[in-house]
Residue, then its C-alpha position, 0 to 999 in steps of 0.5 A: t279116711w271115711k266111715v259110713n253112717p248107717s242112720k243116714s244111709n239107705y241100702q237094701g242088699a241084692v237078692l240071691t235066688i237058690s234053686v235045687s233040683a232033685d239030683n242035687e244041682y244048685r243054681f245061684d242067681e244074683s248079678s249072674s247065674h251059675t250052677i253046680r252039682c253037689d256030688g263031691k266031684y270036681q267039675p271043669m269050668g274052663n281056663n284050667r279051673a275046676l269046682t267041687c261041691t260037697k253036702r254036709g248034712v242038710a245045713a251046709l255046703d263046702i265048695t272048693l275052687k282049684e286053678n291049675g290044680v291048686k286050691t285057690r278058694a274054699t267056701r262054706d255055706e251054712l244054714s242057721s238052726d231055724g233056717k232063716v239065715f245062711t252064712t257064706t264063709m270064704t277063704v281065699f288062698p292067693p299065690n302071693g300074700p296072706v290067706f284072706t277070710s270074709q263072710i256074707i250073711f243072708s236073711r231068708l225072704s222066701g222058701s222054707n226048706g233048706f237053701a232053696g228060696q230067695w235071700r237078702d245079702t245083709s253084709y254090704l254095709q259091714q263090708h263097706a263100713d270104711m272107705t279110704l280115698r286118695l286123689d292126685n292129678q291122674a287118678l282117684h284111689i279107692d280102698y275098702p279095707s273090710e271088703g279087701q278091694q282096691i281101685d286106681a281109677t284114672l280121671d278120664g273115664a277109663g275102666a280100672p280093674v277092681r283088685g284084691p282077694q275079694a274082687p268079684e267073679g269075672t272082669t269088674t272095672l270101675s270108671v270115674r269122671p269129675d262132674g264139677s269140683r265136688e262130685f265124681l260120676v262112677t260106672t261099674k262094669r262086670n264082664g263089659k256090661v254096666f252093673s251100676q251107675g252113680s256118684l261120689k259127692l262131697s258135701n259143701d262143708g267137706r265133712a261127708i261124702t254121699n255114695t249113690w248108685w243104682n243098677p239100670d237093669r235091676p231097679n231094686v238094686k240101689g242105695t245111698l251110703v253117707y260117709e263121714k270123715k273119721 
């Protein structure tokens, strides 16, 4: 079990861009793009899914996802009183297992009115503060408890699904390959496209793991987290 040391780590969260049209259509651009009209009506998304967005004054949005007519996720986006921070609180209702709630906090980079503008995700370090690894002859097992994500990646480089209530939208896989005795090369794909490349490297004294990654298409999305043994 490993805990991140923020003073030795270097990470700037991904940038989310929100655009708002005159007819209350919201466009969210980060690793992917999607739009939703905040009119309180359910909008079909395919695969028996539907999404609705409702404005709560000028400082909050309630977004609900239904799958096969059953609510599976509820999200509230809420601006701070000074408009410089907004918090996304997501509640997931899995068909089996307990309800799971998490938060992402964004700080404003541009824009001055409402949700429109650019926002920096500041929550990544908190969500990845702890990492549990288990290695056997066939797979590297990775667990981020605060993020609610687990991966069981075989050592042959085959993509393994990212599981858990906080797994990213779409199909996300992670693959690992040994590179010597102290390092794994790691590739993450979203919907079949490479999202990040990097490595997990154990220090010579065995007391720290350095997790380094970068996005080949987005040079500003990169980071290094240094984990120390708990």
